[in-house]
C-alpha positions in Angstrom: 0.0 0.0 0.0 2.8 2.5 0.8 4.1 2.5 -2.7 0.8 3.4 -4.1 0.2 6.1 -1.5 3.6 7.6 -2.2 3.0 7.6 -5.9 -0.3 9.5 -5.7 0.5 11.8 -2.7 2.0 14.5 -4.9 -0.7 14.4 -7.7 -3.4 14.7 -5.1 -1.9 18.1 -4.1 -2.6 19.3 -7.6 -5.7 17.5 -8.5 -7.8 20.6 -9.1 -5.3 21.8 -11.8 -5.1 18.4 -13.5 -8.9 18.0 -13.6 -9.1 21.3 -15.3 -6.6 20.2 -17.9 -8.5 17.0 -18.6 -11.9 18.8 -18.8 -10.9 22.0 -20.4 -12.1 24.9 -18.2 -14.6 22.8 -16.3 -14.8 25.5 -13.8 -16.7 27.6 -16.3 -19.7 25.2 -16.4 -22.9 27.1 -16.4 -21.7 29.7 -18.9 -24.7 30.9 -20.8 -25.0 29.5 -24.4 -25.0 32.1 -27.1 -27.5 32.3 -29.9 -27.3 30.5 -33.2 -26.3 31.9 -36.5 -25.9 30.8 -40.1 -22.2 31.6 -40.5 -20.3 33.8 -42.9 -20.6 33.3 -46.6 -17.4 32.8 -48.6 -16.2 33.3 -52.1 -15.5 29.8 -53.4 -13.0 31.1 -55.9 -10.9 32.9 -53.4 -8.7 32.0 -50.4 -10.8 31.5 -47.3 -9.5 33.6 -44.3 -9.5 31.4 -41.2 -8.5 32.7 -37.7 -6.6 30.4 -35.3 -6.8 31.6 -31.7 -4.1 29.9 -29.5 -2.6 30.8 -26.2 0.6 32.3 -27.5 2.0 34.6 -24.7 0.5 32.6 -21.9 2.4 32.6 -18.6 2.1 28.8 -18.3 4.9 27.0 -20.2 2.6 24.0 -20.9 0.1 26.3 -22.6 3.0 27.9 -24.5 4.0 24.5 -25.8 0.4 23.6 -26.6 0.0 26.9 -28.5 3.0 26.0 -30.7 1.6 22.5 -31.3 -1.9 23.7 -32.2 -0.4 26.1 -34.7 1.9 23.5 -36.2 -0.9 21.0 -36.6 -3.1 23.6 -38.2 -0.4 24.5 -40.7 0.1 20.8 -41.4 -3.6 20.5 -42.2 -3.5 23.6 -44.6 -0.5 22.0 -46.4 -2.4 18.7 -46.8 -5.4 20.3 -48.4 -5.8 19.6 -52.1 -7.6 22.1 -54.3 -8.5 24.3 -51.3 -6.8 27.6 -50.4 -7.0 28.4 -46.7 -5.5 31.8 -45.6 -4.6 30.8 -42.0 -4.1 33.8 -39.7 -2.8 33.1 -36.1 -3.7 35.3 -33.1 -2.3 34.9 -29.6 -4.7 35.0 -26.6 -2.3 34.6 -23.7 -4.9 32.2 -22.3 -7.0 35.1 -21.3 -10.7 35.5 -22.1 -10.6 39.3 -22.6 -7.6 39.0 -24.9 -9.2 36.1 -26.8 -12.3 38.1 -27.4 -10.3 41.1 -28.7 -8.2 38.8 -30.9 -11.4 37.4 -32.4 -12.7 40.9 -33.1 -9.4 41.8 -34.7 -9.6 38.7 -36.8 -13.0 39.5 -38.1 -11.9 43.0 -38.8 -9.1 41.5 -40.9 -11.7 39.4 -42.8 -11.8 36.1 -41.0 -14.9 34.0 -42.0 -14.6 31.5 -39.1 -12.7 31.2 -35.8 -10.8 28.1 -34.7 -10.1 28.1 -31.0 -9.6 29.4 -28.4 -8.6 26.9 -25.7 -10.5 27.4 -22.5 -14.2 27.5 -22.1 -14.4 31.0 -20.6 -12.4 32.3 -23.5 -14.5 30.3 -26.0 -17.7 31.7 -24.6 -16.4 35.3 -24.7 -15.4 34.9 -28.3 -18.7 33.3 -29.3 -20.7 36.0 -27.6 -18.7 38.7 -29.6 -19.0 36.7 -32.9 -22.7 35.9 -32.8 -23.8 39.4 -33.9 -21.2 39.2 -36.7 -22.6 35.9 -37.9 -19.3 34.0 -37.3 -19.1 30.4 -36.1 -16.5 29.4 -33.6 -14.8 25.9 -33.4 -13.3 25.9 -29.9 -10.7 23.4 -28.5 -12.7 22.8 -25.3 -14.5 19.6 -24.4 -16.9 21.3 -22.1 -20.5 20.5 -23.3 -22.0 23.2 -21.1 -20.8 26.0 -23.4 -21.7 24.3 -26.7 -24.6 25.6 -28.8 -25.5 28.4 -31.2 -22.4 29.6 -33.0 -20.1 27.8 -30.6 -19.1 24.2 -31.4 -16.6 22.3 -29.2 -13.9 20.0 -30.8 -12.9 18.1 -27.7 -13.9 14.6 -26.9 -16.7 14.8 -24.4 -17.5 12.6 -21.4 -20.9 11.9 -23.0 -19.3 10.6 -26.2 -16.9 8.3 -24.2 -19.6 7.1 -21.8 -21.9 6.2 -24.7 -19.2 4.2 -26.6 -18.2 2.2 -23.5 -21.7 1.6 -22.2 -22.8 0.3 -25.6 -19.9 -2.0 -25.7 -20.5 -3.2 -22.1 -24.1 -4.1 -23.0 -22.9 -6.0 -26.0 -20.7 -8.0 -23.7 -23.5 -8.8 -21.3 -22.5 -6.2 -18.7 -25.8 -4.5 -17.9 -25.8 -3.7 -14.2 -23.4 -0.8 -14.1 -22.4 1.0 -11.0 -20.9 4.6 -11.1 -18.1 5.8 -8.9 -17.3 9.6 -9.2 -15.5 12.3 -7.3 -17.5 15.1 -5.7 -16.2 17.9 -7.9 -17.4 19.4 -11.2 -15.5 17.0 -13.4 -16.7 14.0 -11.5 -20.3 15.2 -11.5 -20.2 15.9 -15.2 -18.8 12.4 -15.7 -21.5 10.9 -13.4 -24.2 12.6 -15.4 -22.7 11.4 -18.7 -22.6 7.8 -17.5 -26.2 8.0 -16.2 -27.4 9.2 -19.6 -25.4 6.5 -21.4 -26.9 3.8 -19.1 -30.4 5.0 -20.0 -29.7 5.3 -23.7 -28.1 1.9 -24.1 -30.5 -0.3 -22.2 -28.4 -0.9 -19.2 -29.4 -0.6 -15.5 -27.9 1.6 -12.9 -26.5 -0.5 -10.1 -26.0 2.5 -7.8 -23.8 5.6 -7.5 -21.0 6.2 -5.0 -19.3 9.5 -4.7 -16.1 10.4 -2.8 -14.3 13.5 -1.7 -11.6 14.5 -4.1 -8.7 13.7 -1.8 -6.6 10.7 -0.8 -8.5 10.3 2.4 -11.8 10.5 0.5 -10.7 7.7 -1.9 -9.7 5.4 1.0 -12.9 6.1 2.9 -15.1 5.3 -0.2 -13.8 1.8 -0.8 -16.0 0.0 1.8 -19.1 1.9 0.5 -18.2 0.9 -3.1 -17.9 -2.8 -2.1 -21.1 -2.7 -0.2 -23.0 -1.0 -3.0 -21.7 -3.3 -5.7 -22.7 -6.4 -3.7 -26.1 -5.1 -2.6 -27.0 -4.1 -6.2 -25.5 -7.1 -7.9 -23.3 -4.9 -10.1 -21.4 -6.6 -12.9 -19.4 -3.5 -13.9 -18.0 -0.5 -12.1 -17.7 2.7 -14.2 -15.0 5.0 -12.7 -14.6 8.7 -13.5 -11.1 8.6 -11.9 -7.9 9.2 -13.9 -4.3 8.3 -13.4 -3.4 11.7 -12.1 -5.8 11.3 -9.2 -7.7 8.4 -7.7 -7.2 5.7 -10.2 -3.9 4.3 -8.7 -5.5 4.0 -5.3 -8.8 2.5 -6.6 -6.9 0.0 -8.9 -5.2 -1.4 -5.8 -7.7 -1.0 -3.0 -10.9 -2.2 -4.7 -9.4 -5.7 -5.7 -7.9 -5.9 -2.2 -11.4 -5.3 -0.8 -12.7 -8.3 -2.7 -13.9 -6.7 -6.0 -11.5 -8.7 -8.2 -11.1 -7.7 -11.9 -11.6 -11.4 -12.6 -15.2 -11.1 -11.4 -16.0 -7.4 -11.7 -15.6 -5.5 -15.0 -13.9 -2.1 -14.5 -14.6 0.7 -17.0 -12.8 4.0 -17.1 -14.1 7.3 -18.4 -10.5 8.5 -18.6 -7.8 6.8 -20.6 -6.0 4.1 -18.7 -3.0 3.9 -21.0 -1.5 7.3 -20.3 1.0 8.0 -18.9 2.7 4.7 -19.7 3.3 3.8 -16.1 -0.5 3.6 -15.6 -0.3 0.3 -17.6 1.8 -1.3 -14.8 -1.0 -1.0 -12.2 -2.4 -4.5 -11.5 -5.9 -3.2 -11.0 -6.2 -1.7 -14.5 -5.4 -5.0 -16.2 -8.5 -6.1 -18.1 -10.3 -2.7 -17.6 -12.1 -1.1 -20.5 -11.5 2.5 -21.7 -11.9 4.4 -25.0 -9.2 5.7 -27.3 -9.1 7.4 -30.7 -8.4 5.3 -33.7 -4.9 4.1 -32.9 -3.8 3.7 -36.5 -4.7 7.2 -37.5 -3.5 8.7 -34.3 -0.1 7.0 -34.7 0.2 8.2 -38.3 -0.4 11.8 -37.2 2.1 11.5 -34.3 4.8 10.2 -36.6 4.2 12.9 -39.2 4.1 15.6 -36.6 7.3 14.4 -35.0 9.1 14.3 -38.3 8.0 17.8 -39.3 8.4 19.5 -35.9 11.0 17.6 -34.0 8.7 16.8 -31.1 5.8 14.6 -30.3 2.4 16.4 -30.6 0.5 17.5 -27.5 -2.6 15.3 -27.0 -4.8 18.2 -28.1 -2.9 19.2 -31.2 -5.0 16.9 -33.4 -8.0 19.1 -32.7 -6.5 21.9 -34.6 -5.7 19.7 -37.5 -9.3 18.4 -37.5 -10.8 21.8 -37.5 -8.8 23.0 -40.5 -9.5 19.6 -42.3 -13.2 20.0 -41.7 -13.2 23.6 -43.0 -11.2 22.5 -46.1 -13.6 19.7 -46.8 -16.6 22.0 -46.6 -15.1 24.8 -48.7 -14.1 22.3 -51.4 -17.8 21.9 -52.2 -17.7 25.3 -53.9 -20.7 26.5 -52.0 -20.9 30.0 -50.6 -22.6 28.7 -47.4 -20.0 26.1 -46.8 -19.2 27.5 -43.3 -22.8 27.7 -42.2 -23.9 25.8 -39.0 -26.0 23.4 -41.1 -22.9 22.5 -43.2 -20.7 22.1 -40.1 -23.2 19.7 -38.5 -23.7 17.5 -41.6 -24.4 14.0 -40.4 -21.8 12.3 -42.6 -19.0 14.0 -40.6 -15.3 14.3 -41.4 -12.1 12.3 -41.3 -9.7 13.5 -38.7 -6.3 12.6 -37.5 -7.8 10.6 -34.7 -10.6 9.0 -36.7 -14.0 10.1 -37.9 -15.8 12.9 -36.1 -18.9 15.1 -36.6 -20.4 18.1 -34.9 -23.8 17.4 -33.4 -26.8 19.8 -33.5 -26.2 20.6 -29.8 -22.7 21.9 -30.6 -20.7 19.0 -29.2 -18.6 16.6 -31.2 -19.1 12.8 -31.7 -15.9 10.8 -32.4 -15.3 7.3 -33.7 -13.6 5.7 -30.7 -12.1 2.3 -30.2 -12.6 0.3 -27.0 -9.3 -0.9 -25.5 -7.9 -2.8 -22.5 -4.6 -3.5 -20.8 -3.1 -7.0 -21.0 0.3 -7.7 -19.6 0.9 -3.9 -19.4 0.1 -3.5 -23.1 -2.8 -1.8 -24.9 -5.1 -4.2 -26.7 -8.0 -3.0 -28.9 -11.1 -5.0 -28.1 -13.5 -3.2 -30.5 -12.0 -1.1 -33.3 -12.9 2.5 -34.0 -15.7 2.7 -36.7 -14.8 4.1 -40.1 -18.1 5.7 -40.8 -21.2 7.0 -38.9 -24.2 4.7 -38.7 -22.0 1.6 -38.3 -21.1 -0.6 -35.3 -20.0 1.4 -32.3 -21.9 4.6 -33.1 
């Protein structure tokens, strides 16, 4: 036990920050959704001005690195487009909502027809509010569904998307009594709600919900309640919102020790259980299910990015590429309304660097995800990512 406690003691001192990174600007939930619009019309025979808002100038070195990778990925996408001329214009936001809004206003004054970015939910909402009267759509890098709608579409993989994919797979494998374990913070509660909706939508049954204080002591104290609830409700699967930066290392050891063996109880993770790599060594994650992007396409992008830029891409860099690729695919149609909201939310979707994706009418994004597990500390795909919408897994 001491090795596990030592490994997670430091992360638990910075859990609030890490949760915010995993759920971009989750602290901004409840931001009002702005109104809808049709989007700017374009000249199909001319270059399409696209504004990219990234956190250049941010005080946080990690955000500075992310800004560079987002820009690099966008430029890769522009270079890959065939028969489409995108005039990419990059604006720094310093990770600040006010500066992001002003950058967007400057971009539109410079002729931008659509905004890609910014990063955080507060900034994205500020930009969308300013862009709505100007009839400009915004494709933000956030995965926060509470800000999506109207002229604001979020590119990030949402908890709802992940929960649906995993719950659908669980039901197909005969796991129908699903118990939810979540932290008592915003990220955990959004995860809880996504799992609950996925259980209802996919014909499963809720086998109870157990919450825990977002601290090391809270995790330890929750283990007896989780065991009691699982046994009392005959749960055959436990869906955890925990990630490797927080409660997962403790739960992966303590729940099996308490008698909830992975050999008899199916564990499911809302977060990825293969990152960072040392997570794969935890005995309790062996055999657990989690969702990942299409590994073949993701690996291809990572290799190309590394070769072009000399470093591995940030996990979110692919969102920038996807946004530009989608804009390019739409403008190649030759239609003046290619960047309208109805065009952006076409049901057929787009091919991205992490697989297929599409914008839903509610402003969130649905992605084609694979279901994976850990065996002998290696990632094994159990159900491949679909290659088109309307097929298995979607």
